[in-house]
C-alpha positions in Angstrom: 25.8 -15.2 -63.8 29.5 -15.8 -63.9 30.8 -18.7 -66.0 33.0 -20.0 -63.2 34.7 -22.7 -65.3 35.7 -20.2 -67.9 36.8 -17.8 -65.2 39.1 -20.4 -63.5 40.5 -21.9 -66.7 41.5 -18.7 -68.4 44.0 -18.3 -65.6 45.4 -21.8 -65.8 49.2 -21.4 -65.4 51.0 -22.5 -68.6 54.7 -23.1 -68.2 57.1 -23.5 -71.2 60.5 -23.8 -69.5 62.3 -24.8 -66.3 61.5 -21.5 -64.7 62.6 -21.7 -61.0 59.6 -19.4 -60.1 57.0 -21.5 -61.9 57.0 -24.9 -60.2 53.4 -26.1 -59.8 51.7 -27.8 -56.8 48.8 -30.2 -56.3 47.4 -30.8 -52.9 44.4 -30.8 -50.6 45.0 -28.3 -47.8 46.8 -30.8 -45.6 49.3 -32.3 -48.1 51.1 -30.9 -51.1 53.4 -32.1 -53.8 55.3 -29.6 -56.0 56.7 -30.5 -59.4 59.0 -29.1 -62.1 58.2 -29.0 -65.8 58.4 -32.8 -66.2 55.4 -33.3 -63.9 57.5 -34.9 -61.1 60.5 -33.7 -59.1 63.2 -34.5 -61.7 65.5 -31.5 -61.5 65.1 -30.0 -58.0 68.5 -28.2 -58.1 67.1 -25.8 -60.7 64.5 -24.6 -58.2 66.5 -24.8 -54.9 68.5 -21.6 -55.2 66.0 -18.7 -54.7 63.2 -20.4 -56.6 60.0 -22.1 -55.5 61.3 -25.5 -54.3 60.1 -28.9 -55.2 58.7 -29.9 -51.8 56.6 -32.8 -50.5 55.0 -31.9 -47.2 52.1 -32.8 -45.0 50.5 -31.2 -41.9 51.2 -34.3 -39.9 54.8 -34.8 -41.0 57.3 -33.3 -38.5 60.8 -34.3 -37.5 62.6 -33.6 -34.2 66.3 -33.6 -34.1 68.2 -35.6 -31.4 68.2 -33.9 -28.1 71.1 -35.4 -26.1 71.2 -32.4 -23.8 67.6 -32.8 -22.9 66.6 -29.2 -23.8 63.0 -28.3 -22.8 61.0 -25.2 -23.2 60.0 -25.1 -19.6 63.7 -25.1 -18.4 65.0 -22.4 -20.8 66.4 -19.5 -18.8 64.0 -16.7 -18.4 64.8 -13.0 -18.7 62.8 -10.7 -16.4 61.0 -7.7 -17.9 59.0 -5.1 -16.0 55.4 -4.4 -16.7 53.9 -0.9 -16.7 53.2 -1.1 -12.9 56.6 -2.7 -12.1 55.6 -6.4 -11.9 58.4 -8.7 -13.0 57.7 -11.4 -15.6 60.1 -13.9 -17.1 60.2 -14.5 -20.8 62.2 -17.1 -22.9 64.3 -14.4 -24.6 67.7 -13.8 -26.2 68.6 -10.4 -27.8 68.4 -10.3 -31.6 71.6 -11.7 -33.2 72.5 -13.8 -30.1 72.1 -17.6 -30.0 73.0 -20.7 -28.1 72.7 -24.4 -28.9 69.8 -24.7 -26.6 68.1 -21.7 -28.2 68.5 -23.1 -31.7 67.3 -26.6 -30.8 64.2 -25.2 -29.1 63.4 -22.7 -31.8 63.8 -25.1 -34.8 62.2 -28.3 -33.4 60.1 -29.9 -34.4 60.3 -28.9 -38.1 58.3 -30.0 -41.2 59.7 -33.0 -43.0 60.2 -33.6 -46.7 58.4 -36.9 -47.4 60.6 -37.9 -50.3 61.6 -36.8 -53.8 59.8 -38.6 -56.6 61.3 -37.8 -60.0 62.2 -39.2 -63.4 65.6 -40.6 -64.4 65.7 -39.9 -68.1 68.4 -41.2 -70.5 69.7 -40.0 -73.8 70.0 -42.5 -76.7 73.7 -42.9 -75.8 72.7 -44.2 -72.3 74.0 -41.1 -70.5 71.6 -39.5 -68.1 69.7 -36.5 -69.5 69.9 -33.1 -68.0 67.5 -30.2 -68.1 69.2 -28.7 -71.2 68.2 -31.9 -73.1 64.5 -31.4 -72.5 62.7 -29.5 -75.3 59.1 -28.7 -76.3 57.9 -28.0 -72.7 54.3 -27.2 -72.3 52.9 -27.7 -68.9 49.4 -26.6 -67.7 47.7 -26.6 -64.3 44.0 -27.0 -65.0 42.5 -25.2 -62.0 39.0 -26.6 -62.7 40.2 -30.3 -62.3 43.4 -29.9 -60.2 45.4 -31.7 -62.9 48.9 -30.8 -64.0 49.4 -31.9 -67.6 53.1 -31.8 -68.5 54.4 -32.3 -72.1 58.0 -32.4 -73.2 60.4 -34.1 -75.6 63.7 -35.8 -75.2 65.8 -36.5 -78.3 62.7 -36.2 -80.4 60.6 -38.5 -78.3 57.6 -36.9 -76.7 56.3 -37.5 -73.2 53.0 -36.6 -71.5 52.7 -36.7 -67.7 49.4 -36.2 -65.8 49.8 -35.5 -62.1 46.9 -35.1 -59.5 46.3 -35.3 -55.8 43.5 -37.1 -53.9 41.3 -34.6 -52.2 41.2 -36.5 -48.9 44.3 -38.7 -48.8 48.0 -37.8 -48.9 48.2 -39.5 -52.3 49.5 -38.6 -55.7 48.5 -40.3 -58.9 50.6 -40.1 -62.1 50.0 -41.3 -65.6 52.9 -41.3 -68.1 52.5 -41.8 -71.9 55.7 -41.8 -73.9 57.8 -43.8 -76.3 60.6 -43.3 -73.8 59.1 -46.1 -71.7 59.3 -48.7 -74.5 62.9 -47.5 -75.3 63.9 -48.2 -71.7 64.9 -44.5 -71.3 62.5 -43.5 -68.5 62.6 -44.6 -64.9 61.2 -43.2 -61.7 63.3 -42.6 -58.6 62.1 -42.6 -55.0 64.7 -40.8 -52.9 64.3 -40.1 -49.2 66.2 -37.5 -47.2 67.0 -36.8 -43.5 65.1 -33.9 -41.9 66.2 -30.4 -41.4 64.7 -27.1 -40.2 66.2 -25.3 -43.3 64.0 -24.1 -46.1 64.3 -27.2 -48.3 63.1 -29.5 -45.4 65.5 -32.1 -46.8 69.1 -33.0 -45.8 70.7 -35.3 -48.3 74.1 -35.5 -46.5 73.2 -37.7 -43.5 72.3 -41.1 -44.9 73.4 -42.9 -41.7 70.9 -40.8 -39.6 67.8 -42.4 -40.9 66.5 -45.7 -42.3 64.3 -46.8 -45.2 63.0 -50.4 -44.6 60.7 -52.5 -46.8 57.6 -53.7 -44.9 56.1 -55.5 -47.8 56.7 -55.8 -51.6 55.1 -57.6 -54.5 55.2 -57.3 -58.2 53.1 -54.1 -58.3 53.5 -52.3 -55.0 55.7 -51.6 -52.0 55.3 -50.4 -48.4 58.2 -48.7 -46.8 58.8 -47.7 -43.2 60.8 -44.5 -42.8 62.5 -43.9 -39.5 64.2 -40.6 -38.6 65.5 -40.6 -35.0 62.3 -40.9 -32.9 59.9 -40.1 -35.8 58.4 -42.6 -38.3 56.1 -42.6 -41.3 55.0 -44.9 -44.0 55.4 -44.6 -47.8 53.2 -46.8 -50.0 53.5 -47.0 -53.8 51.6 -49.0 -56.5 52.2 -49.2 -60.2 51.2 -50.8 -63.5 51.8 -54.5 -64.1 55.4 -55.3 -65.2 57.2 -52.6 -63.3 60.3 -53.6 -61.5 61.6 -51.9 -58.3 65.4 -51.8 -57.9 67.6 -50.8 -55.0 70.7 -48.6 -55.3 73.6 -50.4 -53.5 75.3 -47.0 -52.9 72.3 -45.3 -51.3 70.0 -47.2 -49.0 67.3 -44.4 -49.4 67.1 -44.6 -53.2 64.8 -46.9 -55.1 64.3 -46.9 -58.8 61.1 -48.1 -60.5 61.7 -49.4 -64.1 58.5 -49.6 -66.2 58.2 -52.6 -68.5 59.8 -52.1 -72.0 56.8 -53.4 -73.9 54.4 -50.5 -73.6 54.2 -46.7 -73.9 52.0 -46.0 -70.9 52.6 -46.4 -67.2 50.8 -45.4 -64.0 52.1 -44.8 -60.5 50.4 -43.9 -57.2 52.1 -43.1 -54.0 50.8 -42.3 -50.6 52.3 -41.1 -47.3 50.8 -42.0 -43.9 51.9 -41.3 -40.3 52.5 -45.1 -39.9 53.4 -47.9 -42.3 50.1 -49.4 -43.4 48.6 -52.0 -45.7 45.8 -51.5 -48.1 45.0 -51.0 -51.7 45.7 -47.6 -53.3 43.0 -46.2 -55.6 43.8 -46.3 -59.3 44.8 -43.3 -61.4 41.3 -42.8 -62.8 39.7 -42.9 -59.4 42.1 -40.2 -58.1 41.7 -38.1 -61.2 37.9 -38.3 -60.9 37.9 -37.5 -57.2 40.2 -34.5 -57.7 38.1 -33.2 -60.6 34.9 -33.5 -58.6 36.5 -31.7 -55.6 37.9 -28.8 -57.6 34.7 -28.3 -59.6 32.9 -28.2 -56.3 35.4 -25.8 -54.9 34.9 -23.3 -57.7 31.1 -23.6 -57.8 30.3 -23.6 -54.1 32.2 -20.5 -52.9 32.0 -16.9 -54.1 33.4 -15.6 -57.3 34.6 -12.2 -58.7 35.0 -11.5 -62.4 36.6 -8.4 -63.8 36.2 -9.0 -67.5 34.9 -6.0 -69.4 36.8 -3.5 -67.3 38.4 -0.7 -69.2 41.3 -0.5 -66.7 44.1 -2.4 -68.4 45.2 -3.8 -65.0 42.0 -5.8 -64.5 43.2 -9.0 -66.2 46.2 -9.1 -63.9 44.2 -8.5 -60.8 41.7 -11.2 -61.8 44.6 -13.6 -62.4 45.9 -12.9 -58.9 42.5 -13.4 -57.4 41.9 -16.7 -59.1 45.3 -18.2 -58.5 45.3 -17.0 -54.9 42.1 -19.0 -54.3 43.9 -22.1 -55.6 47.1 -21.7 -53.7 45.5 -20.9 -50.4 43.1 -23.9 -50.8 46.0 -26.2 -51.5 48.3 -24.8 -48.9 46.2 -23.3 -46.1 42.8 -24.9 -45.7 43.7 -27.9 -43.6 43.5 -28.9 -40.0 46.3 -26.5 -38.8 46.8 -22.8 -39.2 49.1 -22.4 -42.2 52.8 -21.7 -42.2 53.7 -18.5 -44.0 55.0 -20.6 -46.9 52.4 -23.2 -46.5 53.3 -26.7 -47.7 55.8 -25.4 -50.2 58.9 -24.9 -48.1 60.1 -24.8 -44.6 60.2 -21.1 -43.7 60.6 -20.6 -39.9 61.1 -24.4 -39.7 57.6 -24.9 -41.1 56.0 -23.6 -38.0 52.9 -21.4 -38.2 52.6 -17.9 -36.9 49.3 -17.3 -35.2 49.3 -13.6 -35.8 49.4 -14.4 -39.5 46.5 -16.8 -39.2 44.0 -13.9 -39.9 45.7 -13.2 -43.2 45.8 -16.9 -44.1 42.1 -17.8 -43.3 39.7 -14.9 -42.9 39.2 -14.8 -46.6 37.8 -18.3 -46.7 34.7 -17.1 -44.8 34.4 -13.9 -46.8 34.4 -16.0 -50.0 31.6 -18.2 -48.5 33.9 -21.1 -47.7 33.4 -20.9 -44.0 34.2 -24.6 -43.4 37.8 -23.9 -44.5 38.3 -21.3 -41.8 36.6 -23.6 -39.3 39.0 -26.4 -40.3 42.0 -24.7 -38.7 40.1 -22.7 -36.1 39.3 -26.0 -34.3 43.0 -26.5 -33.6 42.9 -23.8 -31.0 40.9 -26.0 -28.8 43.6 -28.6 -28.8 46.1 -26.2 -27.2 43.7 -24.4 -24.9 45.3 -26.0 -21.8 48.8 -24.9 -22.9 47.5 -21.4 -23.6 45.9 -21.2 -20.1 49.1 -22.5 -18.5 51.2 -19.9 -20.4 48.9 -17.1 -19.2 48.9 -18.4 -15.6 52.7 -18.7 -15.6 52.9 -15.0 -16.3 50.2 -14.0 -13.7 47.4 -13.5 -16.2 43.9 -15.0 -16.5 42.4 -16.8 -19.5 44.5 -18.2 -22.3 47.5 -16.5 -24.0 47.9 -17.7 -27.5 51.5 -18.3 -28.6 53.1 -16.9 -31.7 55.3 -19.3 -33.7 54.5 -22.9 -33.0 54.2 -26.5 -34.3 51.0 -28.6 -33.6 51.9 -28.9 -29.9 51.3 -25.2 -29.4 54.5 -24.7 -27.5 56.5 -21.6 -28.4 60.2 -21.5 -28.6 62.6 -18.8 -27.3 63.0 -15.7 -29.4 63.9 -12.0 -29.2 60.4 -11.0 -30.4 57.9 -13.9 -30.4 57.1 -14.1 -26.6 56.0 -10.4 -26.6 53.6 -10.3 -29.6 49.9 -9.9 -28.7 48.0 -9.0 -31.8 47.2 -12.7 -32.3 45.2 -12.7 -29.1 41.9 -11.3 -30.4 42.0 -13.4 -33.6 39.8 -16.3 -32.3 37.2 -13.8 -31.3 37.2 -12.3 -34.8 37.0 -15.7 -36.4 34.2 -16.8 -34.2 32.2 -13.6 -34.8 32.6 -13.9 -38.5 31.5 -17.5 -38.5 28.5 -16.6 -36.3 27.5 -13.8 -38.7 27.4 -16.3 -41.5 26.0 -19.4 -39.8 24.2 -18.0 -36.7 22.6 -20.4 -34.2 23.2 -21.7 -30.7 25.4 -24.5 -32.0 27.9 -21.9 -33.3 27.9 -20.0 -30.1 28.5 -23.2 -28.1 31.3 -24.3 -30.4 33.4 -21.2 -29.9 32.3 -19.5 -26.7 35.1 -21.0 -24.7 37.8 -19.7 -27.1 36.1 -16.3 -27.1 35.8 -16.0 -23.4 39.3 -17.4 -22.6 40.8 -15.0 -25.1 38.9 -12.0 -23.6 39.9 -13.0 -20.0 43.5 -12.8 -20.9 43.1 -9.5 -22.8 41.3 -7.9 -19.8 44.0 -9.1 -17.3 46.8 -8.1 -19.6 45.7 -4.4 -19.6 47.2 -2.6 -16.6 45.6 0.1 -14.6 47.3 3.5 -14.7 46.0 5.1 -11.5 47.4 8.5 -12.2 45.6 8.9 -15.5 42.6 6.6 -14.7 43.1 4.4 -17.8 44.2 1.0 -18.9 47.4 0.6 -20.9 48.9 -2.2 -23.0 52.5 -3.0 -22.3 55.3 -3.0 -21.7 56.6 -5.5 -22.5 54.8 -5.7 -25.8 55.9 -6.2 -29.4 53.5 -4.4 -31.7 52.6 -5.7 -35.1 55.1 -3.2 -36.6 58.0 -5.3 -35.2 60.7 -2.6 -35.2 60.2 -1.2 -31.7 61.8 -2.1 -28.4 59.3 -4.4 -26.6 60.8 -3.5 -23.2 59.5 0.1 -23.4 56.7 0.0 -26.0 53.3 1.1 -24.6 49.9 1.4 -26.2 50.4 0.3 -29.8 47.6 1.8 -31.9 46.4 -1.3 -33.7 46.5 -3.4 -30.6 44.5 -0.9 -28.6 41.8 -0.9 -31.3 41.8 -4.7 -31.5 41.5 -5.0 -27.7 38.4 -2.8 -27.9 36.9 -4.9 -30.7 37.7 -8.2 -29.0 36.4 -7.3 -25.5 33.2 -5.6 -26.9 32.5 -8.6 -29.2 33.1 -11.1 -26.3 30.5 -9.3 -24.2 28.0 -9.5 -27.1 28.6 -13.2 -27.1 27.8 -13.4 -23.4 24.5 -11.6 -24.1 23.7 -13.9 -27.0 24.1 -16.9 -24.6 21.9 -15.3 -22.0 24.8 -14.5 -19.7 25.5 -11.2 -17.9 28.1 -9.0 -19.4 31.5 -9.2 -17.8 32.0 -6.1 -15.6 35.8 -6.5 -15.9 35.7 -6.4 -19.7 33.4 -3.4 -19.7 35.6 -1.6 -17.2 38.6 -2.1 -19.4 36.6 -0.9 -22.4 35.4 2.2 -20.8 38.9 3.2 -19.6 41.1 1.9 -22.4 43.7 4.4 -23.5 42.8 6.3 -26.6 44.6 5.7 -29.8 47.8 7.8 -29.7 48.0 10.9 -32.0 50.8 13.3 -32.8 50.6 16.2 -35.3 47.1 15.2 -36.1 48.1 11.7 -37.2 47.9 8.3 -35.6 51.2 7.0 -34.2 52.4 3.5 -34.2 52.3 3.5 -30.4 52.1 6.0 -27.6 55.8 5.3 -27.0 56.7 6.4 -30.6 55.3 9.9 -30.9 55.5 11.7 -34.2 55.9 8.3 -35.9 55.1 9.5 -39.4 57.6 12.4 -39.1 60.6 10.1 -38.6 62.1 8.2 -41.6 63.3 5.4 -39.3 59.7 4.5 -38.5 58.5 4.3 -42.1 59.1 0.6 -42.7 57.7 -2.7 -42.0 53.9 -2.7 -41.5 51.9 0.6 -41.6 49.7 -0.7 -38.7 48.5 2.7 -37.6 46.0 2.2 -40.5 44.6 -1.0 -39.2 41.9 0.4 -36.9 39.9 1.5 -39.9 40.5 -1.2 -42.6 41.4 -4.4 -40.9 39.0 -3.4 -38.2 35.7 -1.5 -38.6 36.8 1.7 -37.0 36.7 1.0 -33.3 37.9 4.0 -31.3 38.9 5.7 -34.6 38.3 9.2 -35.7 37.7 9.1 -39.4 39.3 12.4 -40.3 42.4 11.6 -38.3 42.6 8.3 -40.1 42.2 10.1 -43.5 45.1 12.4 -42.7 47.1 9.4 -41.5 46.4 7.5 -44.7 47.5 10.4 -46.8 50.7 10.7 -44.8 51.5 7.0 -45.1 50.9 7.1 -48.9 53.3 10.0 -49.3 56.0 9.0 -46.9 56.1 5.2 -46.4 59.1 3.2 -47.5 57.3 0.7 -49.7 60.5 -1.1 -50.5 60.7 -2.2 -46.8 57.2 -3.9 -46.5 55.6 -7.3 -46.6 53.0 -8.8 -48.9 50.1 -8.2 -46.5 50.8 -4.5 -46.2 49.2 -3.8 -49.6 45.8 -5.3 -48.8 46.0 -3.8 -45.3 46.4 -0.3 -46.8 43.9 -1.0 -49.5 41.2 -1.9 -47.0 41.7 1.4 -45.2 41.5 3.2 -48.5 38.2 1.5 -49.3 36.6 2.3 -45.9 37.8 6.0 -46.4 36.0 6.2 -49.7 39.1 6.1 -51.8 38.5 3.2 -54.2 41.0 4.4 -56.9 43.7 4.4 -54.2 42.6 0.9 -53.0 43.1 -0.5 -56.5 46.4 1.3 -57.0 47.7 -0.1 -53.8 46.7 -3.7 -54.6 48.6 -3.4 -57.9 51.6 -1.3 -56.6 54.7 -2.2 -58.5 57.0 -3.4 -55.6 59.0 -6.5 -55.2 57.0 -7.7 -52.2 53.8 -7.2 -54.1 55.0 -9.5 -56.9 52.7 -12.5 -57.9 54.6 -15.3 -59.7 53.3 -17.2 -62.7 52.1 -20.0 -60.3 50.2 -17.4 -58.3 52.5 -17.2 -55.3 53.3 -13.9 -53.6 57.1 -13.4 -53.8 59.0 -11.6 -51.1 62.7 -12.1 -51.5 65.3 -14.8 -51.7 64.8 -17.4 -50.1 61.2 -16.4 -49.1 59.7 -17.0 -52.5 56.3 -18.0 -51.3 54.3 -15.8 -48.9 50.7 -16.9 -48.4 49.7 -14.0 -46.1 50.0 -11.9 -49.3 47.6 -14.2 -51.2 45.1 -14.4 -48.3 45.3 -10.6 -47.7 44.6 -9.9 -51.4 41.5 -12.1 -51.3 40.3 -10.5 -48.1 40.7 -7.0 -49.6 39.0 -7.9 -52.8 36.1 -9.6 -51.0 35.7 -6.4 -49.0 36.0 -4.1 -52.0 33.5 -6.1 -54.1 31.2 -7.4 -51.4 31.1 -4.5 -48.9 31.6 -4.1 -45.2 29.7 -3.0 -42.1 28.6 0.6 -42.9 29.7 0.5 -46.5 27.9 2.7 -49.1 24.9 1.0 -50.7 26.6 1.0 -54.1 27.7 -2.1 -56.1 31.3 -3.1 -55.4 31.8 -0.1 -53.1 35.6 -0.5 -52.8 36.1 -0.3 -56.6 36.1 2.9 -58.6 32.6 4.0 -59.6 33.5 5.8 -62.8 32.9 2.9 -65.1 36.5 1.9 -65.5 36.0 -1.3 -63.6 33.3 -3.9 -64.4 32.9 -6.0 -61.3 30.7 -9.1 -61.2 30.5 -10.7 -57.8 28.6 -13.7 -56.5 28.3 -15.1 -53.0 30.6 -12.8 -51.1 30.1 -12.2 -47.4 30.3 -8.6 -46.2 33.3 -7.9 -44.0 32.9 -6.9 -40.3 
């Protein structure tokens, strides 16, 4: 039996400097607060330029910029594109590199909102404000077992200890400070609130007249504030130990400074953000600490676990570190009520909107690691936008529901050169529902997700166009394949999407049978006549419209999605030997410096299904920039995209598959890992992959 506490805690991040790539986060899946080495957000400028920023975000907290021109998605000019059979469909499109004010407003609104910077104001003995160079003796630890960040540092010879934790159900942070700096009057806490922006920081500090910070109620130990930004509003509540004094800054209406009493060396603070200003007591530090510890102990003990201790391969410790920390960061960032943004609740990539094609990479691993409820948490959101998805499909002449690509909670996509044409998100709800059914079974599961399954399949069947001359169904044009480098106006039959269509439609008809319904003849007709996966030179192509894909250097970048039919998917429509040759060609020729973080697990899963476990491990640990995992566990891509959660989720999916098996896997233990004794894999509770 795996000692799960020891497994988690031996990978506790320990930080000993102001490392811009080592900020640490506490959160609960819907809310997150990221801190520097002081345990609060004291020196954000050190992390802002290409680091992991000190954010404060929630799934409910969005801001919409003023819209004096009345821009609306449904009135954006449409550009006509021709389908395979010549039907004309309008899409909200501008060519890459072109923009208008209308385009920008629609694309970047609403955007996630920074809820306020909470940091220390530290003074030197001279009275001057201390800077980061004045801080010494840093030792900061995130205890993964309890969800507590313990930060220790010294200023001018005086030590400080700061404990920071997040409530598992409320958007609430609790902080305990112990330091002689309090009694010396050299430690204060600043609450500073910004205006909103779609940019990566989610905070605009240069527009103080565009928002307001009003006091709703204040007493000796607490305050309630109402924050108003244009048409948006939220509440900020704080409570602290007896004797603290809250001061306003006359030069900045959005800055408040909390001064602890000078007669003690310990001080506690709790603060909570809510969609509306509210009254009510905030739980104390000990209550929050206890709730967080109970939550995280339950998290680590209730799901699956993989331990690699005892492996002879020297890379095992690093892979285990990535596995453990990826479980933490995805639980904190991606397990809430919405599909996750690609940088979660850490910064505002793509205005903080979430990309539904990436949802598979964010959340499938939760089910494979036996935490099905965390996948179900954000799958339920699809039901809230079903009417919009149906309307989108109908507006283009299709049946069923067409799921958008890059959206906020309202499910309304903005204009883009690529987003309106992407389709590989379409079968995702079918995959999620099937995975949950395999785990939970039962009529209740079928009833919960049948509508999403059937509406997804109805669109997929109507999207496929009949080619009378060749007696087949085709996908596209216009279509943007998952390898997003091809012209959507002429792309036809992308390989991954063809296989995913076959998987989705066949699975949807199985669901009809489970519910005692007749199979859909339309779905079956598409399945029987779907175009085969395109092949050139004995290798799978990216799409029928891109023959000889792997012979042209211009094609060997972005995502190697011609591997996905056997790896991501269980081999629908796939010839195993053709895929084996394709895999070998990708490994020899691909430009791995032009990839993304999920490309490594994508390729590793194909290697595992092909019986190449050594290659699977090598790929997961390939030494490339976009396969970098920072000290805090985040998958780094590039500046400014320093957090990329599809990489973390993909890693966990691949490892779950390699250690726990898949449909048709060999009957050996950990079939995706080398069987030569170099890897010692202990696994508990994993769910086999489809």
